[in-house]
PyMOL Python script that loads the backbone (N, CA, C, O; Angstrom):
from pymol import cmd

cmd.read_pdbstr("""\
ATOM      1  N   MET A   1       0.753  -1.127   0.133  1.00  0.00           N
ATOM      2  CA  MET A   1      -0.174   0.007  -0.024  1.00  0.00           C
ATOM      3  C   MET A   1       0.947   1.215   0.021  1.00  0.00           C
ATOM      4  O   MET A   1       0.713   2.214  -0.659  1.00  0.00           O
ATOM      5  N   ARG A   2       1.835   1.173   0.593  1.00  0.00           N
ATOM      6  CA  ARG A   2       3.247   2.204   0.470  1.00  0.00           C
ATOM      7  C   ARG A   2       2.899   3.358   1.386  1.00  0.00           C
ATOM      8  O   ARG A   2       3.508   4.363   1.019  1.00  0.00           O
ATOM      9  N   GLU A   3       2.355   3.513   2.142  1.00  0.00           N
ATOM     10  CA  GLU A   3       1.938   4.638   3.303  1.00  0.00           C
ATOM     11  C   GLU A   3       2.242   4.071   4.584  1.00  0.00           C
ATOM     12  O   GLU A   3       2.065   2.867   4.770  1.00  0.00           O
ATOM     13  N   ILE A   4       2.670   4.799   5.455  1.00  0.00           N
ATOM     14  CA  ILE A   4       2.734   5.039   6.681  1.00  0.00           C
ATOM     15  C   ILE A   4       1.766   4.867   7.738  1.00  0.00           C
ATOM     16  O   ILE A   4       0.982   5.744   8.100  1.00  0.00           O
ATOM     17  N   SER A   5       1.850   3.687   8.227  1.00  0.00           N
ATOM     18  CA  SER A   5       0.969   3.566   9.157  1.00  0.00           C
ATOM     19  C   SER A   5       1.335   4.237  10.711  1.00  0.00           C
ATOM     20  O   SER A   5       2.425   4.313  11.277  1.00  0.00           O
ATOM     21  N   LEU A   6      -0.018   4.686  11.152  1.00  0.00           N
ATOM     22  CA  LEU A   6       0.009   5.406  12.512  1.00  0.00           C
ATOM     23  C   LEU A   6      -0.407   4.105  13.404  1.00  0.00           C
ATOM     24  O   LEU A   6      -0.149   4.261  14.597  1.00  0.00           O
ATOM     25  N   GLU A   7      -0.883   3.102  13.134  1.00  0.00           N
ATOM     26  CA  GLU A   7      -1.165   1.863  14.085  1.00  0.00           C
ATOM     27  C   GLU A   7       0.425   2.147  15.270  1.00  0.00           C
ATOM     28  O   GLU A   7       0.291   2.598  16.407  1.00  0.00           O
ATOM     29  N   PRO A   8       1.180   1.938  14.938  1.00  0.00           N
ATOM     30  CA  PRO A   8       2.102   1.488  16.205  1.00  0.00           C
ATOM     31  C   PRO A   8       1.862   2.691  17.052  1.00  0.00           C
ATOM     32  O   PRO A   8       1.480   2.424  18.192  1.00  0.00           O
ATOM     33  N   LEU A   9       2.004   4.018  16.746  1.00  0.00           N
ATOM     34  CA  LEU A   9       2.034   5.474  17.585  1.00  0.00           C
ATOM     35  C   LEU A   9       0.758   4.931  18.366  1.00  0.00           C
ATOM     36  O   LEU A   9       0.912   4.888  19.587  1.00  0.00           O
ATOM     37  N   LYS A  10      -0.468   4.511  17.881  1.00  0.00           N
ATOM     38  CA  LYS A  10      -1.793   4.429  18.281  1.00  0.00           C
ATOM     39  C   LYS A  10      -1.858   3.229  19.539  1.00  0.00           C
ATOM     40  O   LYS A  10      -2.721   3.167  20.415  1.00  0.00           O
ATOM     41  N   THR A  11      -0.780   2.380  19.371  1.00  0.00           N
ATOM     42  CA  THR A  11      -0.760   1.260  20.350  1.00  0.00           C
ATOM     43  C   THR A  11      -0.104   1.163  21.291  1.00  0.00           C
ATOM     44  O   THR A  11      -0.273   0.281  22.133  1.00  0.00           O
ATOM     45  N   PHE A  12       1.012   2.276  21.363  1.00  0.00           N
ATOM     46  CA  PHE A  12       2.196   2.474  22.269  1.00  0.00           C
ATOM     47  C   PHE A  12       1.943   2.171  23.681  1.00  0.00           C
ATOM     48  O   PHE A  12       2.379   1.286  24.417  1.00  0.00           O
ATOM     49  N   PHE A  13       1.222   3.020  23.843  1.00  0.00           N
ATOM     50  CA  PHE A  13       0.892   3.172  25.492  1.00  0.00           C
ATOM     51  C   PHE A  13       0.047   1.869  25.939  1.00  0.00           C
ATOM     52  O   PHE A  13      -0.175   1.703  27.139  1.00  0.00           O
ATOM     53  N   TYR A  14      -0.391   1.012  25.051  1.00  0.00           N
ATOM     54  CA  TYR A  14      -1.554   0.145  25.345  1.00  0.00           C
ATOM     55  C   TYR A  14      -0.484  -1.449  25.232  1.00  0.00           C
ATOM     56  O   TYR A  14      -0.798  -2.495  25.800  1.00  0.00           O
ATOM     57  N   ASP A  15       0.730  -1.276  24.404  1.00  0.00           N
ATOM     58  CA  ASP A  15       1.974  -2.343  24.457  1.00  0.00           C
ATOM     59  C   ASP A  15       2.719  -2.047  25.280  1.00  0.00           C
ATOM     60  O   ASP A  15       3.061  -2.977  26.010  1.00  0.00           O
ATOM     61  N   TRP A  16       3.265  -0.799  25.542  1.00  0.00           N
ATOM     62  CA  TRP A  16       4.601  -0.801  26.256  1.00  0.00           C
ATOM     63  C   TRP A  16       4.697  -1.325  27.579  1.00  0.00           C
ATOM     64  O   TRP A  16       5.863  -1.615  27.849  1.00  0.00           O
ATOM     65  N   PRO A  17       3.917  -1.543  28.470  1.00  0.00           N
ATOM     66  CA  PRO A  17       3.787  -2.035  29.712  1.00  0.00           C
ATOM     67  C   PRO A  17       4.565  -3.724  29.509  1.00  0.00           C
ATOM     68  O   PRO A  17       5.595  -4.203  29.981  1.00  0.00           O
ATOM     69  N   ARG A  18       3.521  -4.269  28.597  1.00  0.00           N
ATOM     70  CA  ARG A  18       3.932  -5.489  28.266  1.00  0.00           C
ATOM     71  C   ARG A  18       5.112  -5.760  27.510  1.00  0.00           C
ATOM     72  O   ARG A  18       5.522  -6.918  27.445  1.00  0.00           O
ATOM     73  N   ASN A  19       5.729  -4.792  26.906  1.00  0.00           N
ATOM     74  CA  ASN A  19       7.051  -5.187  25.918  1.00  0.00           C
ATOM     75  C   ASN A  19       7.894  -4.969  26.998  1.00  0.00           C
ATOM     76  O   ASN A  19       8.875  -5.670  27.245  1.00  0.00           O
ATOM     77  N   PHE A  20       7.579  -4.135  27.563  1.00  0.00           N
ATOM     78  CA  PHE A  20       8.895  -3.849  29.167  1.00  0.00           C
ATOM     79  C   PHE A  20       9.105  -4.706  30.013  1.00  0.00           C
ATOM     80  O   PHE A  20      10.140  -4.808  30.670  1.00  0.00           O
ATOM     81  N   VAL A  21       8.188  -5.375  30.077  1.00  0.00           N
ATOM     82  CA  VAL A  21       7.947  -6.483  31.345  1.00  0.00           C
ATOM     83  C   VAL A  21       8.866  -7.547  30.880  1.00  0.00           C
ATOM     84  O   VAL A  21       9.794  -7.902  31.607  1.00  0.00           O
ATOM     85  N   ILE A  22       8.582  -8.319  29.201  1.00  0.00           N
ATOM     86  CA  ILE A  22       9.267  -9.143  28.710  1.00  0.00           C
ATOM     87  C   ILE A  22      10.485  -8.958  28.218  1.00  0.00           C
ATOM     88  O   ILE A  22      11.250  -9.883  27.946  1.00  0.00           O
ATOM     89  N   THR A  23      10.727  -7.810  28.082  1.00  0.00           N
ATOM     90  CA  THR A  23      12.462  -7.363  27.533  1.00  0.00           C
ATOM     91  C   THR A  23      13.156  -7.303  29.042  1.00  0.00           C
ATOM     92  O   THR A  23      14.259  -7.837  29.165  1.00  0.00           O
ATOM     93  N   SER A  24      12.529  -6.659  30.212  1.00  0.00           N
ATOM     94  CA  SER A  24      13.060  -6.976  31.316  1.00  0.00           C
ATOM     95  C   SER A  24      13.540  -8.469  31.818  1.00  0.00           C
ATOM     96  O   SER A  24      14.693  -8.743  32.153  1.00  0.00           O
ATOM     97  N   TRP A  25      12.469  -9.341  31.804  1.00  0.00           N
ATOM     98  CA  TRP A  25      12.864 -10.500  32.314  1.00  0.00           C
ATOM     99  C   TRP A  25      13.931 -11.286  31.156  1.00  0.00           C
ATOM    100  O   TRP A  25      14.774 -12.076  31.581  1.00  0.00           O
ATOM    101  N   ILE A  26      13.824 -11.020  29.802  1.00  0.00           N
ATOM    102  CA  ILE A  26      14.929 -11.613  28.891  1.00  0.00           C
ATOM    103  C   ILE A  26      16.202 -11.046  29.268  1.00  0.00           C
ATOM    104  O   ILE A  26      17.184 -11.786  29.315  1.00  0.00           O
ATOM    105  N   GLU A  27      16.328  -9.444  29.624  1.00  0.00           N
ATOM    106  CA  GLU A  27      17.546  -9.072  30.200  1.00  0.00           C
ATOM    107  C   GLU A  27      18.031  -9.745  31.110  1.00  0.00           C
ATOM    108  O   GLU A  27      19.180 -10.168  30.976  1.00  0.00           O
ATOM    109  N   ALA A  28      17.092 -10.097  32.584  1.00  0.00           N
ATOM    110  CA  ALA A  28      17.820 -10.379  33.723  1.00  0.00           C
ATOM    111  C   ALA A  28      18.332 -11.978  33.447  1.00  0.00           C
ATOM    112  O   ALA A  28      19.439 -12.418  33.756  1.00  0.00           O
ATOM    113  N   LEU A  29      17.278 -12.703  32.809  1.00  0.00           N
ATOM    114  CA  LEU A  29      17.492 -14.306  32.605  1.00  0.00           C
ATOM    115  C   LEU A  29      18.399 -14.669  31.447  1.00  0.00           C
ATOM    116  O   LEU A  29      18.814 -15.828  31.404  1.00  0.00           O
ATOM    117  N   VAL A  30      18.755 -13.812  30.502  1.00  0.00           N
ATOM    118  CA  VAL A  30      19.623 -14.114  29.441  1.00  0.00           C
ATOM    119  C   VAL A  30      20.557 -13.846  29.222  1.00  0.00           C
ATOM    120  O   VAL A  30      21.599 -14.495  29.135  1.00  0.00           O
ATOM    121  N   ALA A  31      20.220 -12.344  29.035  1.00  0.00           N
ATOM    122  CA  ALA A  31      21.277 -11.327  28.572  1.00  0.00           C
ATOM    123  C   ALA A  31      22.492 -11.235  29.310  1.00  0.00           C
ATOM    124  O   ALA A  31      23.613 -11.384  28.825  1.00  0.00           O
ATOM    125  N   GLN A  32      22.141 -10.901  30.902  1.00  0.00           N
ATOM    126  CA  GLN A  32      23.001 -10.337  31.576  1.00  0.00           C
ATOM    127  C   GLN A  32      23.586 -11.770  32.289  1.00  0.00           C
ATOM    128  O   GLN A  32      24.738 -11.457  32.590  1.00  0.00           O
ATOM    129  N   PRO A  33      23.459 -12.632  32.546  1.00  0.00           N
ATOM    130  CA  PRO A  33      24.628 -14.000  32.676  1.00  0.00           C
ATOM    131  C   PRO A  33      25.368 -14.242  31.578  1.00  0.00           C
ATOM    132  O   PRO A  33      26.527 -14.630  31.723  1.00  0.00           O
ATOM    133  N   ILE A  34      24.927 -14.088  30.543  1.00  0.00           N
ATOM    134  CA  ILE A  34      25.803 -14.233  29.382  1.00  0.00           C
ATOM    135  C   ILE A  34      26.933 -12.934  29.041  1.00  0.00           C
ATOM    136  O   ILE A  34      28.018 -13.201  28.525  1.00  0.00           O
ATOM    137  N   VAL A  35      26.559 -11.561  29.379  1.00  0.00           N
ATOM    138  CA  VAL A  35      27.662 -10.726  29.376  1.00  0.00           C
ATOM    139  C   VAL A  35      28.461 -10.748  30.930  1.00  0.00           C
ATOM    140  O   VAL A  35      29.664 -10.492  30.986  1.00  0.00           O
ATOM    141  N   ARG A  36      27.772 -11.035  32.010  1.00  0.00           N
ATOM    142  CA  ARG A  36      28.920 -11.215  32.638  1.00  0.00           C
ATOM    143  C   ARG A  36      29.999 -12.198  32.882  1.00  0.00           C
ATOM    144  O   ARG A  36      30.972 -12.005  33.610  1.00  0.00           O
ATOM    145  N   PHE A  37      29.682 -13.503  32.060  1.00  0.00           N
ATOM    146  CA  PHE A  37      30.295 -14.598  31.899  1.00  0.00           C
ATOM    147  C   PHE A  37      31.478 -14.071  30.840  1.00  0.00           C
ATOM    148  O   PHE A  37      32.559 -14.650  30.733  1.00  0.00           O
ATOM    149  N   ALA A  38      31.159 -13.053  30.183  1.00  0.00           N
ATOM    150  CA  ALA A  38      32.161 -12.772  28.975  1.00  0.00           C
ATOM    151  C   ALA A  38      33.137 -11.627  29.993  1.00  0.00           C
ATOM    152  O   ALA A  38      34.352 -11.637  30.189  1.00  0.00           O
ATOM    153  N   MET A  39      32.319 -10.895  30.402  1.00  0.00           N
ATOM    154  CA  MET A  39      32.991  -9.817  31.378  1.00  0.00           C
ATOM    155  C   MET A  39      34.303 -10.430  32.349  1.00  0.00           C
ATOM    156  O   MET A  39      35.435  -9.993  32.558  1.00  0.00           O
ATOM    157  N   VAL A  40      33.646 -11.532  32.780  1.00  0.00           N
ATOM    158  CA  VAL A  40      34.615 -12.173  33.898  1.00  0.00           C
ATOM    159  C   VAL A  40      35.880 -12.883  33.194  1.00  0.00           C
ATOM    160  O   VAL A  40      36.991 -12.907  33.723  1.00  0.00           O
ATOM    161  N   LYS A  41      35.559 -13.510  31.827  1.00  0.00           N
ATOM    162  CA  LYS A  41      36.670 -14.144  31.148  1.00  0.00           C
ATOM    163  C   LYS A  41      37.620 -12.770  30.532  1.00  0.00           C
ATOM    164  O   LYS A  41      38.849 -12.817  30.587  1.00  0.00           O
ATOM    165  N   LEU A  42      36.899 -11.578  29.955  1.00  0.00           N
ATOM    166  CA  LEU A  42      37.735 -11.081  29.406  1.00  0.00           C
ATOM    167  C   LEU A  42      38.766 -10.189  30.705  1.00  0.00           C
ATOM    168  O   LEU A  42      39.920  -9.767  30.626  1.00  0.00           O
ATOM    169  N   HIS A  43      37.979 -10.158  31.613  1.00  0.00           N
ATOM    170  CA  HIS A  43      39.087  -9.359  32.855  1.00  0.00           C
ATOM    171  C   HIS A  43      39.899 -10.514  33.485  1.00  0.00           C
ATOM    172  O   HIS A  43      40.891 -10.111  34.092  1.00  0.00           O
ATOM    173  N   ALA A  44      39.729 -11.782  33.488  1.00  0.00           N
ATOM    174  CA  ALA A  44      40.774 -12.489  33.748  1.00  0.00           C
ATOM    175  C   ALA A  44      41.845 -12.818  32.644  1.00  0.00           C
ATOM    176  O   ALA A  44      42.871 -13.405  32.986  1.00  0.00           O
ATOM    177  N   ALA A  45      41.649 -12.470  31.374  1.00  0.00           N
ATOM    178  CA  ALA A  45      42.818 -12.259  30.495  1.00  0.00           C
ATOM    179  C   ALA A  45      43.245 -11.349  30.793  1.00  0.00           C
ATOM    180  O   ALA A  45      44.384 -11.515  31.230  1.00  0.00           O
ATOM    181  N   GLN A  46      42.856 -10.173  30.799  1.00  0.00           N
ATOM    182  CA  GLN A  46      43.275  -8.843  30.942  1.00  0.00           C
ATOM    183  C   GLN A  46      44.426  -8.950  32.207  1.00  0.00           C
ATOM    184  O   GLN A  46      45.512  -8.372  32.162  1.00  0.00           O
ATOM    185  N   ALA A  47      44.095  -9.570  33.025  1.00  0.00           N
ATOM    186  CA  ALA A  47      44.914  -9.958  34.253  1.00  0.00           C
ATOM    187  C   ALA A  47      46.088 -10.480  34.344  1.00  0.00           C
ATOM    188  O   ALA A  47      47.099  -9.995  34.852  1.00  0.00           O
ATOM    189  N   ARG A  48      45.890 -11.786  33.689  1.00  0.00           N
ATOM    190  CA  ARG A  48      47.025 -12.416  32.838  1.00  0.00           C
ATOM    191  C   ARG A  48      47.802 -11.558  32.300  1.00  0.00           C
ATOM    192  O   ARG A  48      48.911 -11.365  32.797  1.00  0.00           O
ATOM    193  N   SER A  49      47.502 -11.060  31.492  1.00  0.00           N
ATOM    194  CA  SER A  49      48.320 -10.165  30.432  1.00  0.00           C
ATOM    195  C   SER A  49      49.222  -9.197  31.303  1.00  0.00           C
ATOM    196  O   SER A  49      50.450  -9.224  31.395  1.00  0.00           O
ATOM    197  N   THR A  50      48.376  -8.378  31.890  1.00  0.00           N
ATOM    198  CA  THR A  50      49.099  -7.503  32.995  1.00  0.00           C
ATOM    199  C   THR A  50      50.323  -8.171  33.522  1.00  0.00           C
ATOM    200  O   THR A  50      51.495  -7.874  33.288  1.00  0.00           O
ATOM    201  N   VAL A  51      49.745  -9.336  34.442  1.00  0.00           N
ATOM    202  CA  VAL A  51      50.934 -10.111  35.472  1.00  0.00           C
ATOM    203  C   VAL A  51      52.009 -10.487  34.663  1.00  0.00           C
ATOM    204  O   VAL A  51      53.118 -10.253  35.142  1.00  0.00           O
ATOM    205  N   SER A  52      51.954 -11.207  33.146  1.00  0.00           N
ATOM    206  CA  SER A  52      53.277 -11.203  32.431  1.00  0.00           C
ATOM    207  C   SER A  52      53.887 -10.634  32.152  1.00  0.00           C
ATOM    208  O   SER A  52      55.079 -10.935  32.088  1.00  0.00           O
ATOM    209  N   ALA A  53      53.186  -8.928  31.669  1.00  0.00           N
ATOM    210  CA  ALA A  53      53.944  -8.194  31.339  1.00  0.00           C
ATOM    211  C   ALA A  53      54.847  -7.328  31.834  1.00  0.00           C
ATOM    212  O   ALA A  53      55.539  -6.654  31.071  1.00  0.00           O
TER     213      ALA A  53
END
""", "prot")
cmd.dss("prot")
cmd.show_as("cartoon", "prot")
cmd.util.cbc("prot")
cmd.orient("prot")
């Protein structure tokens, strides 16, 4: 149809709380543990390179 829909703007405040809760749980249960593991490994590697230098 090649036209911009205003539907996302109309439903934004209806959808926002649900989307916020879903993304918060995904962040807490999936993203943070993965990033925390990666940062521990990165800092350990940096600590090893600092000690050996």
